[in-house]
C-alpha positions, 0 to 999 in steps of 0.5 A: 072735183077741186083744182089743185091751185085752190086746194093749195091755197085752202091749205095755206089759209087754214095753216096761217088761221090756224097760227093766228089762233094758237099764237093769239092764245099764247100771247094772250096767256102769256100776258096774263101770267106776266101781269099776274106775276109782275114780270116784264117777259120778252115775247119775241118768239109768240109775236114772230108766230103771230106775225107769220099767221098774219102775213100768210092770211094776208097773202093766201086769202086774196090768193085763194078768191082769185083762183075760184072761179064761177065761170062755166066750163065746156062739157067734155065727153 
């Protein structure tokens, strides 16, 4: 059974990866659209979502790896 702390960090990692991927695709598409239409748009909102995903990844990945342990636990009867 997965411990609660490991499950929480797994969820945080999944959400941050989803933010990174979705905002990365959105930035890519916005950049292509801006280039084709000669726009000089301001994509601060997309960059802030990308930054939130990056910060979440930097925080949640080490915390997840720190909570996972391979130590043997005593058997309980």
